[in-house]
C-alpha positions, 0 to 999 in steps of 0.5 A: 516450508519457506515461502517463494519470493515475491515477483515483480517488474519495474517500469520507468523511463529513467534508466538510472532510477530503474536500475537503482530500484532493481539493484536494492530489490535484487538484494532482497532474498524475498523478492525476484525481479522478473523484468524491467521496461522503459515505457507504459505499453511494454509495462502493460505487456509484461504484466499481462505476460508474466503475471507478477505479484507486484509491478512498480511503475512510474507515473509519467512514461512514454506510450502509456502513462502509469494511470493508463497502465493501471486502468488497462491492467484492472480491465483484464482482471489481473491481480498484480498489485501495482505501486506507483513511484513518482515525484508528483504530489498532485492530490487529484492525480493520486486520488484518481490513481487509487480510484482506478486501482493503484495499490500504493503510491511512493515518492521518488524523493523519499527514502528507499525503505518506503518501497519495501514498506509499500510492498509489505503493506500492500501484500498484507491487504492494505493500500499504501500512501507514502507518509510524506503526504497526508492521507486525510486530504485524499479520503473520500468525503463519505468516509468522514461520516464514519471514520471506521469505514475508512479502515481496511479489513486488516487495519480493523483487525489491528485496531481491535487488537490494540484496543484490547491491550495486545502489544504491537510485537504480539500483534505482529506474531498473531497476524504474521506481520513484521513489527514495522508493518504493525507500526505502519498500520497503527499510524494509519489507523490513528491518522484516519480516526484522528486520534493520537494515542492508544488511550484515545483509541480505547476511548473511541472503541468504548464510545462505539461499543467496539471494545473486545469485539472483532466483528462489528466493522461497518460494511 
């Protein structure tokens, strides 16, 4: 049975940008755009009223900022996954967005495919940061002491399969992911562990006694 399309709402006070994002989202059969709005208060009301799977919101909007929208949505317990689409590269602001509950961050001056990469990555349990920014500069200091602690549950699954010699295309089939999503996971894993090859991942796993195991991820 075919899965129902993912639902989303769009919030951006720049009409041309909002309409452009809506247009290429509507072109996807697996995505249904439930609504659009131009300010933060309306975005909050729409998220709570329509309970979409995703909300793609601007950071700087009238009435409520993207940060305020995320904070208030999370206070309600809503499970809507929120991706911020912005031109802002301020690391302290991006760090705060993730701290209060953002699921992804995409730059407006990046390629449009990054929006779909973010949706796929977040849907599969990850936290997406545009590859145009360096994630390591946003990581919490405590994650540095144990780099495995910086991996999400799904990233750790991909990591263990990679070091066990499973090919990325087979990982995609096993985990019901697209090959592109697996490639994104692999790139994030290598960035977080500061390792630049599969052989390096294998050596790291052997050193940590993680070879051929799937249940030793640090709590």
